[in-house]
C-alpha positions in Angstrom: 114.9 158.0 89.0 113.0 155.1 87.8 115.7 152.6 89.3 115.4 154.3 92.6 111.5 154.0 92.4 111.6 150.5 91.3 113.3 149.7 95.0 111.4 151.9 97.0 108.4 149.7 95.8 109.7 146.8 96.5 110.9 147.8 99.7 107.5 149.0 100.4 105.8 146.4 99.3 108.2 143.9 101.2 106.8 145.6 104.9 103.9 146.3 104.5 102.8 142.6 103.7 103.4 141.5 100.1 105.6 138.9 101.7 104.2 135.3 102.8 106.5 133.8 105.7 106.0 130.8 108.2 103.3 132.7 110.4 101.4 134.1 108.3 100.1 130.4 107.4 100.4 128.6 110.8 97.4 128.0 112.5 97.8 129.3 116.6 97.2 126.5 118.5 93.4 127.6 119.8 92.3 127.3 116.2 94.5 123.7 115.9 92.0 123.1 119.1 88.3 124.6 117.3 89.5 123.0 114.2 89.4 119.4 116.1 86.5 120.0 118.4 84.7 120.7 114.8 85.8 117.7 113.4 85.4 114.8 116.4 81.4 116.9 116.4 81.3 116.0 112.8 82.6 112.9 112.9 81.1 111.6 115.9 77.4 112.5 113.6 78.9 110.3 111.1 79.2 107.9 113.2 76.2 108.3 114.1 75.0 108.1 110.6 76.5 104.7 110.1 75.3 103.1 112.6 71.2 103.7 112.1 72.1 102.6 108.6 73.7 99.3 109.9 70.2 98.9 112.1 68.4 99.6 109.6 66.5 103.0 110.9 67.7 105.2 108.6 65.5 107.6 107.4 65.1 107.5 104.0 65.4 110.7 101.7 62.4 111.1 98.9 63.7 109.1 96.2 67.0 107.4 97.8 67.6 104.1 98.9 69.4 103.5 102.4 72.4 104.0 101.0 72.0 107.4 98.9 70.9 109.0 102.2 73.6 107.6 103.7 76.0 109.3 101.4 73.8 112.8 101.2 73.8 112.9 105.1 77.8 112.0 105.2 78.6 115.0 102.6 76.6 117.1 104.1 77.6 116.7 107.5 80.9 116.9 106.7 80.4 120.0 104.4 79.2 121.4 107.3 82.4 120.7 109.2 84.4 122.4 105.8 82.8 125.4 105.7 82.7 125.8 109.4 86.5 125.2 109.9 86.9 127.4 107.3 85.1 130.3 109.0 86.9 129.7 112.4 90.3 130.7 109.8 89.1 133.3 108.4 87.9 135.2 111.8 90.9 133.5 113.4 92.9 135.5 111.1 94.2 139.0 111.4 93.0 141.6 109.4 96.2 142.2 107.6 97.4 139.2 106.9 99.2 138.7 103.8 98.1 135.2 102.2 94.5 136.5 103.3 94.8 139.8 101.0 96.0 138.3 98.4 93.6 135.9 98.4 90.7 138.5 98.4 91.8 140.7 96.2 92.1 137.3 93.2 95.8 136.8 93.5 97.2 133.6 92.1 
């Protein structure tokens, strides 16, 4: 009886999505385009900050010199881009996506 139950449980888990296929982790073309747009926008903001730094017109943050201010601002922009891209990925995934379910449940 236990052997049949183990086989049934394995088949149920396989059907319900606790196995991962390439389609579960491959982003859609729309998501790829959205990610690229966000990255292009973020890189443009970073380029603007770098240009201001090179011209000497970068507004300094309190207690920071120009290099520290540039580093902080670029890191902030890139962090926002990463966060926005991650949120876009989460929004694009279906609710029953197996890797998403495993990540939310704390599976390793």
